[in-house]
Backbone bond lengths (Angstrom), bond angles and torsions (degrees), N, CA, C in turn:
res aa  C-N    CA-C-N  psi(-1)  N-CA   C-N-CA  omega(-1)  CA-C   N-CA-C  phi
1 M - - - 1.449 - - 1.576 109.14 -
2 K 1.267 117.98 137.92 1.440 122.99 179.24 1.513 115.37 -58.34
3 T 1.270 117.61 143.42 1.423 123.84 166.73 1.459 109.16 -100.81
4 F 1.349 119.45 138.20 1.462 119.95 -175.47 1.506 107.37 -112.78
5 K 1.376 117.64 147.05 1.463 123.50 178.55 1.472 111.62 -120.18
6 I 1.275 110.94 123.91 1.493 121.86 -173.95 1.530 110.10 -119.84
7 H 1.324 116.03 124.55 1.488 119.54 178.15 1.530 111.15 -105.96
8 L 1.283 118.24 113.25 1.497 127.61 177.17 1.482 106.40 -80.68
9 I 1.314 125.07 121.52 1.374 125.80 -177.10 1.562 108.44 -130.15
10 R 1.267 118.34 129.35 1.461 128.20 -177.53 1.519 109.63 -75.58
11 H 1.348 122.90 127.33 1.363 123.68 172.71 1.520 119.01 -54.38
12 G 1.346 116.94 161.29 1.455 122.71 -176.35 1.542 111.20 -70.18
13 L 1.300 111.15 177.53 1.513 116.90 -172.22 1.524 111.83 -71.45
14 T 1.342 115.79 144.54 1.426 124.81 169.98 1.494 111.94 -120.16
15 D 1.330 115.02 169.82 1.446 118.01 178.60 1.520 110.61 -59.95
16 G 1.304 114.88 -34.89 1.465 119.89 -179.97 1.523 112.38 -65.81
17 N 1.258 115.11 -38.77 1.573 120.19 171.93 1.545 112.86 -58.69
18 L 1.204 110.92 -41.49 1.549 117.30 -176.34 1.533 110.05 -72.19
19 K 1.281 115.48 -34.45 1.453 121.95 177.91 1.619 114.73 -85.81
20 Q 1.354 111.88 -8.28 1.471 119.48 -178.21 1.486 117.55 61.60
21 Q 1.327 107.76 36.36 1.540 119.59 174.63 1.427 114.34 -81.27
22 Y 1.326 119.50 156.75 1.301 123.71 168.47 1.503 114.58 -82.06
23 I 1.263 124.86 99.38 1.383 127.41 -172.37 1.512 113.39 -121.13
24 G 1.314 110.95 112.86 1.587 116.70 -176.36 1.469 108.58 -121.48
25 V 1.422 121.87 -73.76 1.434 122.21 178.40 1.440 118.88 -78.35
26 T 1.260 119.68 -14.21 1.512 124.36 179.51 1.491 107.37 -70.37
27 D 1.331 117.23 122.38 1.485 123.77 -170.18 1.608 111.00 -85.27
28 L 1.264 117.43 61.56 1.517 119.88 -178.36 1.582 110.96 -70.68
29 P 1.357 109.69 142.94 1.487 112.27 172.79 1.579 108.50 -86.10
30 L 1.396 114.75 172.71 1.393 115.97 173.55 1.546 111.56 -72.16
31 T 1.356 118.97 150.56 1.372 122.00 169.67 1.456 113.66 -73.67
32 G 1.262 117.35 165.78 1.551 120.49 178.64 1.501 110.21 -63.25
33 A 1.380 112.29 -37.03 1.526 113.47 173.72 1.483 116.74 -66.51
34 G 1.435 110.27 -31.36 1.423 115.39 176.68 1.517 112.74 -67.87
35 V 1.246 117.09 -39.05 1.478 123.53 176.80 1.536 108.98 -61.64
36 A 1.398 115.30 -51.36 1.406 119.95 -179.82 1.555 115.05 -57.54
37 Q 1.324 112.38 -41.81 1.479 117.23 -177.43 1.568 106.35 -66.16
38 L 1.332 122.70 -42.53 1.449 119.70 179.90 1.558 110.96 -64.56
39 K 1.362 117.40 -37.54 1.459 116.33 176.23 1.441 114.87 -66.08
40 Q 1.388 114.60 -34.05 1.412 115.14 175.90 1.573 114.98 -68.17
41 L 1.442 114.44 -39.32 1.371 120.20 178.12 1.536 109.61 -62.56
42 K 1.347 115.79 -41.26 1.484 118.65 -179.85 1.555 111.43 -61.09
43 S 1.381 116.20 -38.28 1.440 119.10 -177.74 1.381 110.04 -74.52
44 E 1.419 123.50 -25.38 1.498 123.43 -172.34 1.561 107.79 -95.13
45 M 1.223 122.53 -20.46 1.492 123.42 -175.40 1.520 111.99 -135.93
46 D 1.268 111.56 156.59 1.515 119.59 177.79 1.589 108.79 -86.52
47 Y 1.279 119.48 104.87 1.416 121.16 174.66 1.632 104.91 -71.17
48 P 1.292 116.94 146.54 1.506 121.40 -173.47 1.608 108.31 -56.10
49 K 1.283 114.25 135.95 1.515 118.32 172.19 1.519 108.80 -76.06
50 V 1.294 122.14 129.75 1.447 124.89 -169.36 1.499 106.76 -133.52
51 D 1.387 115.20 157.10 1.440 125.95 173.20 1.533 110.21 -83.19
52 K 1.321 120.42 -35.05 1.379 121.67 -175.95 1.601 105.40 -141.21
53 V 1.400 108.58 159.57 1.496 118.01 173.89 1.468 110.89 -130.19
54 Y 1.326 113.69 123.85 1.541 120.68 177.52 1.580 107.46 -107.19
55 S 1.294 116.73 155.69 1.408 119.69 177.05 1.533 113.90 -154.06
56 S 1.259 115.40 148.19 1.483 122.59 162.89 1.509 105.97 -56.88
57 P 1.402 114.55 144.35 1.510 115.70 -177.21 1.546 114.99 -77.44
58 M 1.400 114.07 -3.97 1.455 116.52 179.61 1.510 110.34 -63.78
59 L 1.329 116.39 147.75 1.490 122.92 -175.91 1.521 110.61 -57.38
60 R 1.325 121.35 -42.44 1.463 120.47 -176.03 1.520 112.69 -64.83
61 C 1.342 114.49 -25.45 1.517 117.93 -179.96 1.628 107.51 -83.24
62 R 1.304 113.74 -40.61 1.426 112.08 -175.67 1.579 108.91 -72.40
63 Q 1.319 121.20 -34.54 1.439 118.66 170.61 1.474 114.54 -62.09
64 T 1.276 119.26 -34.10 1.433 119.04 178.89 1.513 113.07 -72.61
65 A 1.393 113.23 -36.69 1.498 114.96 174.75 1.528 111.24 -62.94
66 N 1.288 118.09 -40.66 1.437 123.01 179.23 1.514 116.25 -60.76
67 I 1.403 111.02 -38.23 1.446 115.98 173.97 1.492 116.34 -71.17
68 L 1.375 117.65 -44.18 1.415 122.00 -176.73 1.540 114.07 -77.44
69 Y 1.331 113.79 -31.40 1.473 120.94 -176.88 1.585 112.66 -130.44
70 P 1.349 119.26 54.35 1.457 120.57 -175.09 1.495 114.43 -55.74
71 A 1.262 119.70 -29.14 1.497 117.79 -174.92 1.605 109.82 -86.36
72 K 1.314 117.45 -6.09 1.495 116.07 -179.35 1.569 115.67 -99.10
73 D 1.251 115.90 146.12 1.457 120.81 169.40 1.524 105.82 -70.18
74 I 1.323 115.58 141.74 1.379 122.33 178.51 1.510 113.07 -104.36
75 Q 1.322 113.41 123.51 1.515 118.63 -176.84 1.541 106.54 -102.26
76 L 1.320 115.91 115.19 1.480 121.61 -174.40 1.541 111.11 -84.76
77 V 1.249 112.97 138.53 1.527 123.12 -176.01 1.565 105.72 -124.47
78 D 1.300 113.74 103.85 1.495 120.46 -170.78 1.542 109.99 -61.46
79 K 1.256 116.87 -34.52 1.519 120.65 -173.16 1.551 110.38 -70.66
80 L 1.281 121.59 -10.49 1.466 128.95 178.61 1.524 110.37 -82.51
81 R 1.351 122.89 1.55 1.466 123.69 -179.78 1.582 107.99 -60.57
82 E 1.270 112.85 155.08 1.479 119.98 177.52 1.571 105.24 -69.87
83 I 1.313 114.65 165.47 1.520 121.77 177.01 1.426 109.27 -65.98
84 D 1.360 115.57 150.36 1.467 122.31 169.97 1.569 108.99 -86.59
85 F 1.394 114.28 117.93 1.457 118.43 -172.49 1.590 108.87 -84.92
86 G 1.266 122.08 -2.47 1.381 127.33 175.82 1.555 110.21 57.38
87 E 1.314 124.61 -128.55 1.460 122.64 179.10 1.444 118.10 -60.10
88 F 1.348 116.56 -15.86 1.466 120.96 179.02 1.539 114.94 -88.73
89 E 1.337 113.69 -5.18 1.470 118.48 176.71 1.474 116.73 -54.98
90 G 1.289 119.46 124.81 1.486 125.97 173.70 1.505 111.09 85.82
91 K 1.354 117.58 -3.15 1.502 119.28 179.61 1.516 112.38 -103.64
92 T 1.331 114.63 159.74 1.504 119.18 -179.02 1.520 108.92 -99.97
93 A 1.328 116.79 167.00 1.400 121.89 173.05 1.538 114.01 -57.40
94 N 1.280 116.87 -37.26 1.479 120.11 179.50 1.588 108.80 -65.64
95 E 1.307 117.23 -42.14 1.468 120.25 177.98 1.498 114.93 -67.19
96 L 1.368 115.71 -16.38 1.519 117.89 -172.90 1.493 106.82 -113.23
97 E 1.310 120.76 4.86 1.489 121.22 -175.71 1.475 117.29 -59.92
98 A 1.407 114.68 -29.21 1.468 117.54 -179.80 1.486 113.69 -91.69
99 N 1.273 116.40 1.63 1.530 124.55 179.93 1.435 109.61 -83.59
100 P 1.415 120.64 112.54 1.403 120.01 174.87 1.480 119.03 -55.88
101 A 1.390 115.50 -37.78 1.491 119.44 177.59 1.472 110.01 -61.91
102 Y 1.359 117.79 -35.46 1.504 121.24 179.58 1.454 109.67 -67.04
103 A 1.339 119.16 -43.54 1.542 123.71 177.03 1.554 107.86 -53.02
104 D 1.468 112.57 -54.21 1.439 113.30 -177.64 1.504 117.87 -60.81
105 W 1.347 115.09 -34.32 1.447 122.64 178.38 1.567 114.45 -70.18
106 A 1.342 111.69 -44.14 1.545 116.50 178.63 1.545 107.96 -68.03
107 A 1.347 120.95 -27.07 1.472 121.02 -177.29 1.497 110.96 -91.33
108 G 1.415 114.61 0.16 1.455 114.86 179.47 1.525 117.39 79.98
109 R 1.399 113.24 11.88 1.420 111.93 178.67 1.530 117.49 -87.09
110 I 1.325 112.21 -12.15 1.536 122.59 164.39 1.480 108.39 -131.13
111 S 1.395 112.96 150.47 1.474 117.52 -167.52 1.513 113.68 -99.77
112 A 1.433 114.82 0.78 1.497 119.04 -179.87 1.485 105.16 -143.38
113 A 1.378 113.13 146.79 1.426 118.07 165.00 1.583 110.86 -67.05
114 P 1.246 120.99 155.54 1.524 118.24 176.02 1.475 112.53 -57.88
115 G 1.292 115.64 119.43 1.490 122.21 177.82 1.581 110.83 83.47
116 G 1.335 110.64 4.56 1.545 112.86 -175.26 1.630 110.59 -103.82
117 E 1.325 111.01 -173.38 1.445 116.87 -177.45 1.567 109.43 -88.58
118 D 1.296 115.20 138.17 1.438 122.83 175.14 1.443 111.95 -62.40
119 N 1.381 118.20 139.74 1.464 120.44 177.36 1.481 114.13 -65.13
120 T 1.222 120.44 -29.53 1.532 122.96 179.67 1.520 103.59 -67.97
121 E 1.338 118.81 -51.62 1.475 123.92 -178.45 1.451 111.54 -58.31
122 F 1.351 115.75 -38.45 1.482 123.53 178.14 1.526 111.11 -59.72
123 A 1.339 114.75 -47.83 1.447 123.91 -174.73 1.634 102.80 -66.70
124 K 1.307 120.15 -45.54 1.485 118.74 -176.81 1.524 110.15 -63.38
125 R 1.333 112.83 -39.54 1.564 115.64 -178.78 1.519 110.84 -66.07
126 L 1.246 119.67 -37.76 1.467 124.62 179.51 1.551 108.97 -67.09
127 C 1.322 117.71 -41.08 1.536 120.08 176.97 1.379 113.81 -67.61
128 V 1.423 118.09 -34.95 1.442 120.98 174.70 1.591 108.68 -63.67
129 G 1.333 113.46 -43.32 1.511 121.02 177.04 1.499 112.13 -53.40
130 L 1.372 114.58 -53.15 1.500 119.11 179.03 1.572 109.84 -58.41
131 N 1.370 114.76 -41.37 1.516 116.80 -179.89 1.542 109.82 -61.01
132 E 1.327 118.00 -40.85 1.442 116.49 174.42 1.480 117.04 -60.79
133 I 1.359 117.62 -34.03 1.430 121.78 177.90 1.603 109.16 -68.79
134 V 1.316 116.51 -47.06 1.432 122.68 179.89 1.559 111.74 -55.19
135 R 1.367 111.20 -47.90 1.519 120.43 -177.33 1.526 105.37 -63.48
136 D 1.366 120.60 -43.00 1.381 120.43 -173.38 1.503 110.80 -71.68
137 M 1.388 115.17 -35.32 1.519 118.17 175.86 1.612 111.70 -64.87
138 M 1.253 116.01 -38.63 1.384 122.13 176.82 1.524 111.44 -62.75
139 A 1.347 115.03 -41.81 1.520 118.68 -177.52 1.462 111.64 -75.23
140 S 1.304 118.29 -29.27 1.462 121.45 -175.90 1.514 115.40 -93.42
141 G 1.352 113.98 -11.39 1.438 119.30 -177.35 1.539 113.70 84.78
142 A 1.297 117.34 4.58 1.424 117.07 179.81 1.545 113.17 -76.39
143 E 1.306 116.87 133.07 1.447 121.61 -177.27 1.491 115.14 -104.63
144 H 1.371 119.88 -21.78 1.400 124.47 174.50 1.558 114.80 -131.43
145 A 1.321 112.44 131.63 1.534 119.03 -176.32 1.480 114.68 -136.81
146 A 1.323 114.62 147.08 1.516 117.04 169.85 1.505 104.71 -104.98
147 V 1.341 114.91 147.42 1.486 117.75 177.95 1.501 102.55 -130.51
148 I 1.305 115.53 118.82 1.530 119.01 179.27 1.584 109.82 -93.26
149 M 1.314 111.57 118.39 1.501 116.26 -173.69 1.482 112.02 -133.93
150 H 1.347 115.66 -171.43 1.485 120.35 -178.13 1.565 104.56 -104.49
151 G 1.343 111.19 154.04 1.484 119.89 -177.10 1.533 113.79 -53.30
152 G 1.244 111.53 -49.86 1.566 113.53 177.41 1.478 118.09 -64.50
153 A 1.339 113.34 -32.82 1.365 122.16 176.21 1.633 113.93 -63.66
154 I 1.279 109.05 -43.84 1.551 114.07 177.45 1.461 109.39 -67.91
155 M 1.336 116.65 -37.63 1.522 120.41 -177.87 1.653 105.68 -63.19
156 M 1.308 114.56 -53.45 1.509 120.00 178.52 1.539 115.53 -55.96
157 L 1.364 109.99 -48.55 1.531 111.65 178.41 1.435 111.48 -62.24
158 L 1.217 122.61 -47.56 1.525 121.56 -172.86 1.516 112.29 -71.25
159 A 1.342 115.21 -32.83 1.474 119.46 172.34 1.473 112.60 -66.56
160 S 1.251 118.81 -21.74 1.550 122.50 -179.33 1.468 113.58 -91.86
161 C 1.302 119.64 -31.72 1.510 117.62 -170.59 1.555 117.80 -138.24
162 A 1.350 115.76 3.53 1.477 121.67 -176.94 1.435 114.90 -97.94
163 V 1.316 116.44 147.89 1.431 124.58 162.47 1.530 107.82 -114.37
164 P 1.357 116.55 144.08 1.432 129.14 -2.92 1.492 117.18 -63.42
165 R 1.322 117.25 142.69 1.440 120.61 -176.52 1.623 109.03 -66.44
166 K 1.315 114.82 128.92 1.405 122.23 177.61 1.595 112.32 -146.05
167 S 1.340 115.43 158.89 1.467 121.13 176.31 1.504 109.13 -67.90
168 M 1.303 118.10 163.88 1.545 121.00 171.57 1.464 112.53 -51.15
169 V 1.288 121.39 -51.83 1.426 122.19 -170.53 1.511 108.74 -61.17
170 E 1.314 119.95 -34.78 1.470 120.79 178.62 1.511 113.70 -65.75
171 W 1.325 119.27 -8.44 1.478 121.31 178.23 1.512 110.18 -105.23
172 T 1.345 118.17 22.67 1.496 119.39 178.56 1.442 109.04 -72.96
173 C 1.372 119.75 142.94 1.460 119.79 175.45 1.604 107.11 -144.20
174 P 1.315 118.61 153.22 1.364 123.86 177.42 1.458 113.65 -68.32
175 A 1.373 118.40 163.28 1.397 129.29 172.54 1.561 110.38 -49.82
176 G 1.358 119.23 126.66 1.522 119.23 174.01 1.505 107.77 86.40
177 S 1.269 120.15 -1.35 1.461 122.54 -177.46 1.524 110.42 -118.13
178 G 1.246 118.80 174.01 1.490 121.13 175.81 1.576 115.43 177.31
179 F 1.258 114.65 -148.10 1.489 119.94 -179.43 1.469 113.94 -133.98
180 S 1.348 117.04 148.82 1.458 122.90 179.71 1.542 109.98 -102.13
181 L 1.243 115.01 130.13 1.543 122.76 -176.50 1.535 109.85 -113.40
182 L 1.365 112.94 146.02 1.440 121.47 169.36 1.596 106.05 -107.51
183 V 1.233 116.47 130.02 1.464 122.42 177.13 1.508 108.50 -113.73
184 T 1.296 118.34 108.07 1.466 122.14 178.90 1.560 103.96 -99.39
185 P 1.330 117.76 114.62 1.423 122.15 -172.73 1.558 117.18 -49.11
186 S 1.379 113.53 -45.45 1.489 116.16 178.80 1.484 112.43 -58.63
187 L 1.307 117.03 -46.71 1.501 122.65 -179.98 1.443 111.01 -64.93
188 Y 1.444 114.84 -48.65 1.394 120.47 -178.13 1.573 114.47 -57.20
189 H 1.208 113.84 -49.09 1.518 121.28 -174.08 1.524 109.28 -70.47
190 S 1.322 120.18 -28.62 1.466 120.28 -178.52 1.571 108.44 -89.35
191 S 1.330 122.83 -24.48 1.335 119.04 -173.40 1.603 117.23 -136.64
192 G 1.369 111.03 -9.63 1.400 116.49 -177.49 1.535 116.67 75.56
193 V 1.329 115.84 10.39 1.465 121.82 -175.38 1.540 113.94 -92.05
194 V 1.301 117.01 140.09 1.501 124.09 174.30 1.409 105.82 -118.16
195 E 1.314 120.24 157.17 1.406 125.11 175.61 1.541 112.99 -114.51
196 V 1.378 114.48 126.88 1.414 122.63 -176.75 1.607 103.00 -83.91
197 V 1.345 115.76 121.32 1.459 118.63 179.92 1.595 119.33 -113.47
198 G 1.365 109.46 -0.32 1.479 111.16 179.89 1.474 110.23 169.80
199 Y 1.342 113.08 -175.24 1.454 122.15 -175.96 1.477 115.52 -113.56
200 V 1.415 116.44 146.53 1.407 116.05 176.25 1.529 106.92 -97.06
């Protein structure tokens, strides 16, 4: 049985990244500097050659996919969207430091920002999105794929289903970078586990 290779790549820089804001549902574009950085990375390193490219539907991810893989059609996967930060959307940690709900959320005492998406539901949604990709690859015969996602989504997805087991913060990656996964169908279908085998 085939083994599938999937490369999770974080989108380029947005204004929200530069301001260190919590940006989930806000559909920000890449900044000019973000576009330039991706083009420089592309010229300096070999991004993985892939059969298919999947992406979150958010503009920042679609723009990144088109820069890194301009010759490929982009297949959008709605379940790969970033988490909804609710009342914390668009704010920075400094702006929220006096908010008791933020202190509880940041410490893990509550699993959702007020009005936002629950972390457990976010993780489930991402795992379903990955499953959609794996099934599509199997059906189409694709063996290598790139998936353009959000930094927080990559962290949550890998903390939920990847080996080696690590905490979310240990799966942090810079813009335009990410992780390469091996998906062995027998292991994946029996346990939902994928193996991280390298960096993009």
